C-alpha positions as CSV (number, residue, x, y, z in Angstrom):
1,M,18.7,-8.4,42.8
2,A,18.6,-4.8,41.6
3,T,21.9,-2.9,42.2
4,L,21.4,-0.2,44.8
5,S,23.7,2.6,43.6
6,G,24.3,5.9,45.2
7,N,23.4,8.0,42.1
8,V,20.2,10.0,42.2
9,S,17.3,8.7,40.1
10,K,17.1,11.7,37.9
11,L,20.3,10.5,36.1
12,H,18.9,7.1,35.2
13,R,17.2,5.9,32.1
14,K,13.5,5.3,32.6
15,V,11.7,2.4,31.0
16,A,8.2,1.0,31.4
17,L,6.0,-1.9,30.3
18,V,2.3,-1.0,30.5
19,I,-0.4,-3.6,29.8
20,G,-4.2,-3.2,29.9
21,N,-6.6,-6.1,29.3
22,Q,-10.4,-5.6,29.3
23,S,-12.0,-7.6,26.4
24,Y,-12.5,-10.8,28.4
25,S,-15.1,-13.2,27.0
26,K,-16.9,-13.8,30.3
27,R,-16.3,-10.7,32.4
28,P,-15.2,-7.8,30.3
29,L,-13.9,-4.7,32.1
30,A,-14.8,-1.1,31.2
31,N,-11.6,0.9,31.8
32,S,-8.4,-1.2,31.7
33,V,-7.4,-0.1,28.2
34,N,-8.0,3.5,29.0
35,D,-6.0,3.0,32.1
36,A,-3.1,1.6,30.1
37,N,-3.2,4.2,27.3
38,D,-3.5,7.1,29.7
39,L,-0.7,5.9,31.9
40,A,1.5,5.3,28.9
41,D,1.0,8.8,27.7
42,A,1.7,10.3,31.1
43,L,4.9,8.3,31.5
44,R,6.1,9.3,28.0
45,I,5.6,12.9,28.8
46,I,7.9,12.6,31.8
47,G,10.7,10.9,29.9
48,F,9.9,7.1,30.1
49,Q,10.5,4.8,27.2
50,V,7.2,3.0,27.2
51,T,6.2,-0.4,25.7
52,L,2.4,-0.6,25.6
53,G,0.2,-3.6,25.2
54,V,-3.6,-3.7,25.2
55,D,-6.0,-6.7,25.1
56,C,-3.1,-9.1,25.0
57,T,-3.4,-12.8,24.5
58,H,-1.2,-15.0,26.7
59,Q,1.4,-15.4,24.0
60,K,1.5,-11.6,23.4
61,M,1.9,-10.9,27.1
62,A,4.7,-13.4,27.5
63,N,6.5,-12.0,24.4
64,L,6.1,-8.4,25.7
65,I,7.5,-9.3,29.1
66,D,10.4,-11.2,27.6
67,A,11.3,-8.5,25.2
68,F,11.0,-5.8,27.8
69,G,13.3,-7.7,30.2
70,D,15.9,-8.1,27.5
71,K,16.1,-4.4,26.9
72,I,16.6,-3.4,30.5
73,Q,20.1,-1.9,30.9
74,D,22.4,-1.4,33.9
75,Q,21.0,1.1,36.4
76,D,17.6,1.7,34.6
77,L,14.6,2.8,36.6
78,V,12.1,0.1,35.6
79,M,8.3,0.2,35.9
80,F,5.8,-2.6,35.2
81,Y,2.0,-1.9,35.2
82,F,-0.9,-4.3,34.6
83,A,-4.6,-3.4,34.6
84,G,-7.0,-6.3,34.1
85,H,-8.2,-9.4,35.8
86,G,-6.1,-11.3,38.4
87,F,-6.6,-14.8,39.8
88,Q,-5.2,-16.3,43.0
89,Y,-4.4,-20.0,42.9
90,K,-2.4,-21.9,45.6
91,E,-1.1,-18.6,47.0
92,Q,0.2,-17.5,43.7
93,N,-1.2,-14.5,41.7
94,Y,-1.8,-14.8,38.0
95,L,-2.3,-12.0,35.5
96,L,-4.9,-13.1,33.0
97,P,-4.7,-12.6,29.3
98,V,-7.9,-11.9,27.3
99,D,-8.0,-15.5,26.0
100,A,-7.9,-16.9,29.6
101,D,-11.4,-18.3,29.5
102,E,-10.8,-20.2,26.3
103,K,-7.6,-21.8,27.4
104,I,-7.9,-22.4,31.2
105,K,-10.3,-25.2,31.7
106,R,-8.6,-27.1,34.5
107,E,-6.0,-26.4,37.2
108,T,-3.1,-27.7,35.2
109,N,-3.7,-25.1,32.5
110,I,-3.3,-22.1,34.8
111,K,0.5,-21.7,34.9
112,F,0.8,-22.4,31.2
113,N,-1.8,-19.9,30.0
114,S,-1.5,-17.0,32.3
115,I,1.3,-14.8,33.7
116,N,2.7,-15.6,37.2
117,A,3.0,-12.2,38.9
118,Q,5.7,-13.2,41.4
119,E,7.9,-14.8,38.7
120,T,7.5,-11.8,36.5
121,L,8.5,-9.5,39.3
122,E,11.6,-11.6,40.2
123,S,12.6,-11.8,36.5
124,L,12.5,-8.0,36.0
125,S,14.1,-7.2,39.3
126,S,16.9,-9.7,38.7
127,Q,18.4,-7.3,36.1
128,T,21.0,-4.8,37.3
129,S,18.4,-2.1,37.4
130,Y,18.4,0.8,39.7
131,V,14.9,0.4,41.1
132,T,12.0,-1.8,39.8
133,I,8.4,-0.5,40.4
134,F,5.7,-3.2,40.0
135,I,2.1,-2.0,39.9
136,L,-0.9,-4.3,39.9
137,D,-4.3,-2.8,39.3
138,C,-5.8,-6.2,38.8
139,C,-7.6,-7.0,42.0
140,R,-10.7,-7.6,39.9
141,E,-11.0,-11.3,40.3
142,Y,-12.0,-13.5,37.4
143,L,-14.3,-16.4,37.8
144,F,-14.0,-19.3,35.4
145,D,-16.9,-21.4,34.4
146,D,-16.3,-23.9,37.2
147,T,-13.7,-22.6,39.7
148,S,-14.5,-25.5,42.0
149,K,-12.3,-27.6,39.7
150,F,-9.3,-25.6,40.9
151,R,-8.5,-27.0,44.4
152,G,-6.2,-24.1,45.3
153,A,-8.4,-21.3,44.1
154,K,-10.0,-18.8,46.5
155,S,-13.7,-18.0,46.5
156,S,-15.2,-14.9,44.8
157,G,-14.3,-11.7,46.5
158,S,-10.9,-12.9,47.8
159,G,-8.7,-10.7,45.6
160,L,-5.0,-11.4,45.3
161,H,-2.5,-13.0,47.6
162,A,0.3,-11.0,49.3
163,M,3.6,-11.1,47.4
164,I,7.3,-10.8,48.3
165,A,9.2,-7.8,47.0
166,P,12.8,-8.8,46.0
167,G,15.6,-6.5,46.9
168,G,15.5,-3.1,45.1
169,T,11.8,-3.4,44.2
170,L,8.6,-1.4,45.1
171,L,5.5,-3.5,44.8
172,Q,2.1,-1.7,44.7
173,F,-1.3,-3.3,44.8
174,A,-4.4,-1.3,43.9
175,C,-6.0,-2.8,47.0
176,A,-5.0,-4.8,50.0
177,P,-4.5,-8.6,49.6
178,G,-7.8,-10.4,49.9
179,S,-9.9,-7.5,48.6
180,L,-11.1,-6.2,45.3
181,A,-10.5,-3.0,43.3
182,A,-13.1,-0.8,41.6
183,D,-13.0,-0.7,37.8
184,G,-14.8,2.7,37.7
185,G,-18.4,3.6,37.2
186,G,-20.2,3.8,33.9
187,Q,-19.3,7.5,33.5
188,D,-15.7,7.0,34.5
189,R,-12.8,6.8,32.0
190,N,-10.4,5.2,34.5
191,G,-10.5,2.7,37.3
192,L,-10.4,4.2,40.8
193,Y,-6.8,3.5,41.5
194,T,-5.4,4.5,38.2
195,K,-7.5,7.7,38.1
196,H,-5.6,8.9,41.2
197,L,-2.3,7.5,40.0
198,L,-2.6,9.6,36.9
199,K,-3.0,12.7,39.0
200,Q,0.2,12.1,40.9
201,I,2.6,10.3,38.6
202,S,3.8,13.5,36.8
203,V,4.1,15.8,39.9
204,P,7.6,17.3,39.6
205,N,10.2,16.4,42.2
206,K,7.9,14.3,44.3
207,H,9.5,11.2,45.9
208,V,8.1,8.0,44.6
209,D,7.0,6.9,48.1
210,L,5.0,10.1,48.5
211,I,3.4,9.6,45.1
212,F,2.0,6.2,46.1
213,S,1.1,7.4,49.6
214,S,-0.9,10.2,48.1
215,V,-2.6,7.9,45.6
216,G,-3.5,5.5,48.5
217,A,-5.0,8.2,50.6
218,E,-7.1,9.5,47.8
219,V,-8.4,6.1,46.8
220,Y,-9.2,5.2,50.4
221,K,-11.0,8.5,50.8
222,E,-13.1,8.3,47.6
223,S,-14.0,4.7,48.2
224,K,-15.1,5.6,51.8
225,G,-12.6,3.1,53.2
226,K,-13.7,0.2,50.9
227,Q,-10.5,0.1,48.9
228,M,-7.1,0.4,50.5
229,P,-4.0,0.3,48.3
230,Y,-1.2,-1.8,49.6
231,R,2.5,-1.3,49.1
232,V,5.6,-3.4,49.9
233,S,9.1,-2.0,49.4
234,S,12.5,-3.4,49.7
235,V,14.2,-0.3,48.2
236,M,17.0,0.7,50.4
237,I,18.4,3.8,48.8
238,D,19.0,7.2,50.4
239,D,18.5,9.0,47.1
240,N,15.5,11.0,46.3
241,I,13.7,8.8,43.8
242,Y,11.8,11.1,41.5
243,L,9.8,9.9,38.5
244,N,9.6,13.4,37.1
245,A,12.7,15.3,38.2
246,I,12.7,19.0,37.2
247,D,15.6,21.4,37.8
248,A,15.3,25.0,39.0
249,D,14.9,26.3,35.5
250,S,11.8,24.1,34.9
251,K,13.6,22.0,32.3
252,R,13.2,18.2,32.6
253,L,16.4,16.6,33.5
254,P,18.1,14.4,30.9
255,S,18.8,10.8,31.0
256,P,22.4,9.7,30.4
257,S,21.1,7.2,27.9
258,S,20.2,10.1,25.5
259,K,23.9,10.6,25.0
260,R,24.3,7.0,23.6
261,T,21.2,6.5,21.5
262,P,18.2,8.6,20.4
263,V,15.5,7.5,22.7
264,P,12.0,8.9,23.0
265,T,12.6,11.1,26.1
266,T,12.3,14.8,26.5
267,S,16.1,15.1,26.6
268,C,16.6,14.2,23.0
269,K,18.0,17.1,21.0
270,P,16.9,17.8,17.4
271,S,19.7,17.5,14.8
272,G,20.6,20.1,12.2
273,E,21.0,23.8,12.3
274,H,18.1,26.1,12.0
275,K,17.1,29.8,12.1
276,P,13.9,31.0,13.7
277,Q,11.4,32.5,11.2
278,P,9.9,35.9,11.8
279,T,6.2,35.1,11.9
280,L,3.7,32.4,13.0
281,P,0.2,32.3,11.4
282,K,-2.4,34.4,13.0
283,P,-5.5,32.7,14.5
284,S,-8.8,33.4,12.9
285,Y,-11.7,34.6,15.0
286,S,-14.2,35.1,12.1
287,V,-16.5,32.2,13.0
288,N,-19.9,33.8,13.8
289,I,-22.5,31.2,14.9
290,P,-26.1,32.3,15.4
291,A,-27.2,32.0,19.1
292,N,-30.1,29.7,18.2
293,A,-28.1,27.5,15.8
294,K,-28.9,23.8,15.6
295,W,-27.0,21.0,14.0
296,S,-27.8,17.7,12.4
297,Q,-27.8,15.0,15.1
298,N,-26.2,12.4,12.7
299,G,-22.6,13.0,11.8
300,V,-20.8,11.9,8.7
301,T,-17.2,10.7,8.6
302,F,-15.4,13.6,7.2
303,A,-12.5,14.2,4.8
304,G,-10.8,17.4,3.7
305,V,-8.9,17.8,6.9
306,V,-5.3,17.6,8.2
307,I,-4.9,15.4,11.3
308,A,-2.1,14.8,13.8
309,D,-2.0,11.0,13.8
310,R,-0.3,11.0,17.2
311,H,0.7,7.4,17.8
312,N,1.8,6.9,14.2
313,H,4.1,9.9,14.5
314,R,2.8,11.6,11.4
315,I,0.5,14.2,10.0
316,I,-2.2,12.9,7.6
317,Q,-4.2,14.8,5.0
318,W,-7.6,13.6,4.0
319,K,-8.8,15.2,0.8
320,N,-12.4,16.2,0.1
321,G,-14.5,13.3,-1.0
322,D,-12.0,10.6,0.1
323,T,-12.6,9.0,3.5
324,T,-10.6,5.9,2.8
325,N,-7.1,7.0,1.7
326,G,-5.2,9.5,3.6
327,Q,-1.8,11.0,2.6
328,V,1.2,11.4,4.9
329,V,2.2,15.0,4.6
330,A,4.7,15.2,7.5
331,G,6.6,12.6,9.5
332,G,5.8,9.0,8.8
333,N,9.4,7.9,9.2
334,G,9.1,6.3,12.6
335,Q,9.4,7.8,16.0
336,G,12.4,10.0,16.4
337,N,14.0,13.4,16.5
338,E,15.5,13.8,13.1
339,L,14.2,16.6,10.8
340,N,12.2,14.0,8.8
341,Q,10.6,12.5,11.9
342,L,7.9,13.4,14.5
343,N,7.5,12.1,18.0
344,L,3.9,11.9,19.3
345,P,2.6,15.1,17.6
346,T,-0.5,16.6,19.3
347,D,-1.7,19.5,17.1
348,V,-1.3,20.9,13.6
349,L,-2.5,24.1,11.9
350,I,-2.2,25.4,8.3
351,D,-0.3,28.6,7.7
352,K,-1.8,29.9,4.4
353,E,0.8,32.7,4.1
354,T,3.7,30.3,3.7
355,D,1.6,27.3,2.6
356,S,3.0,25.2,5.4
357,L,2.0,23.1,8.4
358,I,2.8,24.2,11.9
359,I,3.2,21.1,14.2
360,C,3.4,20.7,17.9
361,D,6.0,17.9,18.0
362,Q,5.4,17.2,21.7
363,W,7.9,14.5,22.6
364,N,10.6,16.3,20.7
365,R,9.8,19.4,22.7
366,R,9.6,21.6,19.6
367,V,7.4,23.3,17.2
368,A,8.2,22.3,13.6
369,R,7.1,23.7,10.2
370,W,6.7,21.5,7.1
371,S,6.1,23.0,3.7
372,R,3.0,21.7,1.9
373,R,4.8,21.9,-1.5
374,S,5.3,18.7,-3.4
375,G,8.6,16.9,-2.7
376,T,9.0,18.0,0.9
377,T,10.9,15.3,2.9
378,Q,11.7,17.1,6.1
379,G,10.6,20.0,8.3
380,E,12.4,22.9,10.0
381,I,12.4,23.8,13.6
382,L,10.7,27.0,14.7
383,I,11.0,26.7,18.5
384,D,12.7,23.9,20.4
385,N,13.4,22.8,24.0
386,I,9.9,23.6,25.2
387,D,7.0,21.8,26.8
388,G,4.2,21.5,24.3
389,W,1.5,23.2,26.3
390,G,0.7,25.8,29.0
391,R,2.9,28.7,28.0
392,R,3.0,31.4,25.3
393,Y,6.1,31.5,23.1
394,Q,7.2,33.9,20.5
395,L,9.8,32.8,18.0
396,G,13.3,33.1,19.3
397,E,12.2,33.0,22.9
398,K,13.6,30.3,25.2
399,N,11.4,31.1,28.2
400,G,7.7,31.3,27.7
401,T,5.2,33.6,29.4
402,L,2.9,32.1,32.0
403,V,-0.7,32.9,31.1
404,A,-2.7,30.5,33.3
405,G,-2.2,28.4,36.4
406,G,1.3,27.8,37.7
407,N,0.3,27.6,41.3
408,G,0.4,23.8,41.7
409,S,-2.4,21.3,40.9
410,G,-5.7,22.1,42.7
411,D,-9.2,23.5,42.2
412,G,-8.6,27.1,43.3
413,L,-9.3,29.9,40.9
414,N,-5.6,30.4,40.5
415,Q,-4.9,26.7,39.8
416,L,-5.4,24.1,37.2
417,D,-5.4,20.3,37.5
418,L,-4.1,18.5,34.4
419,P,-5.2,21.1,31.8
420,H,-5.7,19.6,28.3
421,Y,-6.8,22.2,25.7
422,L,-6.8,25.9,25.3
423,F,-8.3,28.6,23.1
424,V,-7.3,32.2,22.7
425,D,-10.0,34.7,21.8
426,R,-9.7,38.1,20.0
427,D,-9.1,39.9,23.3
428,H,-6.2,37.5,24.1
429,S,-8.2,35.8,26.9
430,V,-7.2,32.2,27.4
431,Y,-9.8,29.5,27.8
432,V,-8.5,26.2,29.4
433,S,-10.2,22.8,29.7
434,D,-9.3,21.9,33.3
435,Y,-9.5,18.2,32.9
436,W,-9.4,16.8,36.5
437,N,-11.5,19.7,37.8
438,H,-14.3,19.0,35.3
439,R,-14.5,22.6,34.3
440,V,-13.5,25.2,31.7
441,M,-11.6,28.3,33.0
442,K,-11.2,31.7,31.4
443,W,-8.1,33.8,32.1
444,N,-8.3,37.4,31.0
445,K,-5.0,38.8,29.8
446,G,-2.8,39.6,32.7
447,A,-5.2,38.1,35.3
448,K,-3.8,36.4,38.4
449,E,-6.8,34.0,38.6
450,G,-9.4,32.5,36.3
451,I,-13.2,32.5,36.0
452,V,-15.2,29.3,35.8
453,V,-17.2,29.5,32.6
454,A,-18.5,25.9,32.3
455,G,-18.8,23.1,34.8
456,G,-17.0,23.2,38.1
457,Q,-19.7,21.2,39.8
458,G,-17.8,18.0,40.0
459,G,-17.7,15.3,37.4
460,G,-21.2,14.3,36.2
461,S,-23.7,14.2,33.4
462,S,-26.2,16.9,34.4
463,L,-26.4,20.1,32.3
464,T,-24.5,22.0,35.0
465,Q,-21.6,19.5,34.9
466,L,-18.8,18.3,32.7
467,N,-17.0,15.0,32.8
468,Y,-13.4,15.3,31.7
469,P,-13.7,18.2,29.3
470,Q,-11.2,18.3,26.4
471,G,-11.4,20.3,23.1
472,I,-12.9,23.8,23.3
473,F,-13.9,26.5,20.9
474,V,-15.2,30.1,21.4
475,D,-17.1,31.9,18.7
476,T,-17.3,35.7,18.1
477,L,-20.3,36.0,20.4
478,G,-18.3,34.5,23.3
479,T,-20.3,31.3,23.3
480,L,-18.2,28.3,24.5
481,Y,-18.3,24.8,22.9
482,V,-16.9,21.9,24.8
483,A,-16.0,18.3,23.9
484,D,-17.4,16.7,27.1
485,S,-15.4,13.5,26.6
486,S,-16.7,11.0,29.2
487,N,-20.3,12.1,28.6
488,Q,-19.9,11.4,24.9
489,R,-21.3,14.8,23.9
490,V,-20.6,18.3,22.7
491,M,-22.0,21.1,24.9
492,R,-22.7,24.8,24.3
493,W,-22.4,27.4,27.1
494,T,-23.5,31.0,26.4
495,Q,-21.8,33.8,28.3
496,G,-22.8,33.9,32.0
497,A,-24.9,30.7,31.7
498,K,-25.2,28.4,34.8
499,Q,-25.7,25.4,32.6
500,G,-25.1,24.2,29.1
501,T,-27.0,22.6,26.3
502,V,-26.2,19.4,24.4
503,I,-25.8,20.2,20.7
504,V,-24.7,16.7,19.5
505,G,-24.1,13.3,21.0
506,G,-25.0,12.3,24.6
507,N,-26.3,9.0,23.4
508,N,-23.8,6.8,25.3
509,A,-20.6,5.5,23.8
510,G,-20.9,3.9,20.4
511,A,-20.0,4.0,16.8
512,G,-23.4,5.2,15.5
513,A,-23.8,8.4,13.4
514,N,-25.3,10.1,16.5
515,Q,-22.7,8.7,19.0
516,F,-19.2,9.3,20.1
517,D,-16.6,7.2,21.8
518,V,-14.5,9.8,23.7
519,P,-14.7,13.0,21.7
520,I,-11.6,15.0,22.3
521,G,-11.4,17.8,19.7
522,L,-13.7,20.1,17.9
523,S,-13.7,22.9,15.4
524,F,-16.1,24.9,13.1
525,D,-15.7,25.8,9.5
526,R,-16.7,29.2,8.0
527,H,-20.2,27.8,7.3
528,G,-20.7,26.9,11.0
529,D,-20.5,23.1,10.4
530,L,-19.1,21.3,13.5
531,H,-16.3,18.9,13.2
532,V,-15.5,16.5,16.1
533,V,-12.4,14.3,16.6
534,D,-14.1,11.0,17.8
535,N,-11.0,9.5,19.4
536,S,-11.8,5.9,20.2
537,N,-13.8,5.5,16.9
538,H,-10.7,6.7,15.0
539,R,-12.7,9.1,12.9
540,V,-13.6,12.8,12.4
541,Q,-17.3,13.5,12.3
542,R,-19.0,16.5,10.6
543,F,-22.4,17.8,11.9
544,S,-24.0,20.2,9.4
545,I,-25.6,23.4,10.7
546,E,-29.3,23.5,10.0
């Protein structure tokens, strides 16, 4: 049973195992891998050490769970999450690997070829952990070729069976026992439950019970009462259990484990002495795109770019004419906080004045500079101990200047809800892709609230709507270009327009030359050619201006 100590949760190391399975042979799911990837990213940002598995076979799932259990330390805050198919048999719940249909042909195969949820919960909670949070977004029941062979199996639509929460654990189902969960519609990136979990999981200083209560209420509301999340808790601690504890100075609170070993949390401090440099490169606003411009509808996989290869913790340069062999120009020495390492970098730009790369090294909470000269083996730190988005910093500053939002999550004109990308124009107006609000906001310099310049009509695919907007760009005419990620398209919105136009994409998700699979970033070169980061296709596409 988990040890119930009196220490507050903000002082505990946080570890998580996140698994998303969707590529089932008989009943594939649409969003489980997105659910797992997005939750893993959200947890990493708030200081969790995350082990991630997607589309796992039974052997891979078992190995991940065993290895994760072995690394749990005394007084850890532990989280387990599974999105995929679940199966109820003889009042036991089984988490199904992607090879389930191939291996489970008769009832005697079940326990040897799937993961028993109750046994997994008891195994993880038997450690001397602080609290164990066990989340199952898997009430999407799987039907084998002949379920009638399984005498203890429930009929279609029955969902999962109720489970017992051992001492010190919080057990969360995406829906009530005996019912099914929604995997999300064709235009949705996430399943219904995880969509709302992502909106709540990072809220600062919010008690874990309130997080799950809020998620449950929103899921119940959006499903019109058809899906009711279910929670069982045997946590008997008086502490405030926060997943994202922030102190009064808005600095994420450290974990004691960071004093022992360098772990990928926001409390890790970069090693080595450094002196701030006097200048950062100035952005260019020289791109002037004709108002009636059109682009080729078929993109080509592009080279001649420098890319933040986030999950490989490195920066890659692809030279012109070579789309098969990239060169590591920064990082590439594993995940870490040494000067020769990066930790989930998000953005990179080229400073021509110093012939160097300026890198947003997000998980190390710093901005680093790497020389592009031959023989460079490590970078230097320009700014450290900062969050990698949302504030404007000048070199030497420890406290940034708030330029947009800052009034809690919401859809008011003075609020943002999970902002993703920003762009600063020549007048120092800040444009923000307001992800969960399906809109792009413009904040004039010094303004107390923003202006909706695209979307804001709820998530959807009409020309007046956006669906999880990400990368944005504004040309010298003030025309806005948006990577409309879940609509698989890039849109153009002229100043004052009530609706946008699709300039490329919009042909459903795919790997064709005229398709995207979650476009997240965009840029234009001096000729007006459009370049799009096609995330799930692991490529950058160029669309030539006509």
